[in-house]
N, C-alpha and C positions, 0 to 999 in steps of 0.2 A: 543840388546846388552846385557841386563841383562839376558835374557833367555840363551844366549850362554855361559855366565859366570857361571851360576848355573846348567847347564846341567849335568856336571860331578858329582854334589852332588846328584841330583835326579835320576840318571841313575839306581842305584840298585833297586829303588822302582817303576819302570815303567812297571812292569809285569802286566798281566791281573788280578792277584789276589789282587792287591793293591786297597784299599778302601780309597778314598779321604776324606770321611766324618769321619770315625773312625780312620784314621791314619794307624798304623801298623797292625791292626787286619786283618786277611786274610778272604776272602770270603769263601774259601773252608772249613776252620775250622768252621766257623759259620754255613754253610750249613750242615756239618756233625753233629754238635751238635744239630741243629734243627731237623734233621732226626732221631737222636737217641732219643730225647725227644718225638717226635711224635710216634715212634715205641713203646716206653715204655708206653705211654698213651694208645695206642691201646691195648696193652697186659693187662693193668689194666682194661680197659673196658670189654675185653673178659672174664676175670676172674670174674669180678663183675656181668656181665650179665648171666653167666652160673651157679650162685648159685641157689640151689633149692628153697630157701626161696624167693628170688627175682622173680623167675619164677612163683611161686604160687601167690605172691602178684599181679604180673602183670595180671595173668589170672583172679583173683578175681576182680581186678579193671575193666578189660574189660567187665566181666559179669555184674557188677554193672552199668556201663555206658550204656551198651546195654539195660538193663532194664529201666533205666531212659529215654533213647531215645524212647523206646516203649511206655512208659506211656505218654511221651510228644506228640507222634503221636496220641495216643488214645484220648487225651484230646482236640484234634483239633489244635495242634501246637500253635503258638504265638497268632493268632487271637482268637481262642477259649478260651485260658487262659485269654487273655485280656478282652474279653467280660464278662467272669465269674467274674473277679475281679471288673470290672466296675459296674456290676449289684449289687454286694455286697457293694461297697463303695460309690456309688453315692447317694447324699442326695435325699430325696423324692421330693423336689421341682424341681429338675432337671429331675426326672424320668417322670414327666408329660409333654408331648409334647404339643405344641400349637394346633395341630390338634385334640387332645383327650380331649378338654375342654367341649365338648357338652354332655358328659356323665360322670357318677361318679361310681366308683367301690370301694367297701369296704369289708374288711374281718373281721372287728371287730368294735371297738369304733371309733368315729370320731376324727381324729388326729388334726383337726383345733382348737378344744376346749382345747387341752393340752397346758400347759404353755411352752414357748420356753426358753431354757437355753441360757443366754447371756454369752459370755466369759468375764473373768475378764479384767478390763482395764490394759494397760501396766504400767501405773504409779503406780498402786497398787502393781503389781508384783515387780517392781523395789524397792519400799519402803519396801516391805516385805523382799526382799533379802538383802538390806542394814541393816535392823534391825537384821536379822539373823546373818550376818557377824559381826556386832557390838557386839552382845551378845556373840558369840563364841570368839571373840577377848578379851572381858572383862573377860570371864572365864579363858582363857589361861593366861592373864596377872596376874590375882589373884592367879592362881596356881603356877606361876613362883615366885611370891612375897614371898610365904610362904616356899619355898625351902631353905634348908641350904646347903651351900657348904663346903666341907671338905678341 
């Protein structure tokens, strides 16, 4: 019943271009505007990409990354680089495997007689940080106290 009564009100808007979500905005107009924006964007990209400075930078970048890739392949890819880093950063105690304890190899002085450096305790680091912040705060407060305001 209600549909029949309101049919004459909605009749002018029942064409295929009517958009229920946006109301009176037409789909055709939005599609044309979107196509126009898209074409302008493509033109800007073409102009930007055809600039000689951009082309030279792109070629330089490609040459650089080809060189980096070649060095990467020459070093043995990820596995070779990883083993090289591990051999440099691994502590001496981890370098000796359990199977290799039946012999000893040395290139200089005996490392077992050298004193070991123990890290600072965390509590000492925290107390030092608190003292440093306190001193800086005290200096800042004293410098503010002696300022005169105009």
